[in-house]
C-alpha positions, -999 to +999 in steps of 0.1 A: +000+001-001+012+036-007+004+069+007+009+099-014+019+132+003+019+167-013+038+196-002+030+230-017+051+261-011+060+295-027+094+293-045+117+264-057+142+268-029+115+265-003+103+233-020+139+219-020+141+227+019+107+211+025+117+180+006+150+176+022+134+179+055+107+152+048+135+126+031+156+130+063+128+126+088+107+098+072+112+070+047+095+088+019+105+090-018+103+118-044+077+112-072+076+145-089+081+184-086+055+205-103+058+242-111+023+258-108+014+293-118+021+323-093+054+308-080+039+278-063+057+245-063+042+211-055+063+183-044+047+148-046+062+121-022+051+085-015+055+062+016+053+026+013+033+007+040+033-029+047+000-043+053-001-078+070-034-085+086-042-122+091-078-136+087-079-144+123-076-106+133-102-097+107-128-120+122-121-106+157-130-072+144 
């Protein structure tokens, strides 16, 4: 399972700083950097999740 995260900031340098912090603090991977109008920059990151739920646990819920 994957979780998608978006970071939206003004300026490319701010986006690089935010991405650097995210990469150092969590196990995330860069997907894309999108330059939007008006100086906005969107950084897309993903996080891999391991899902292991047994049938026995599902029946108890």
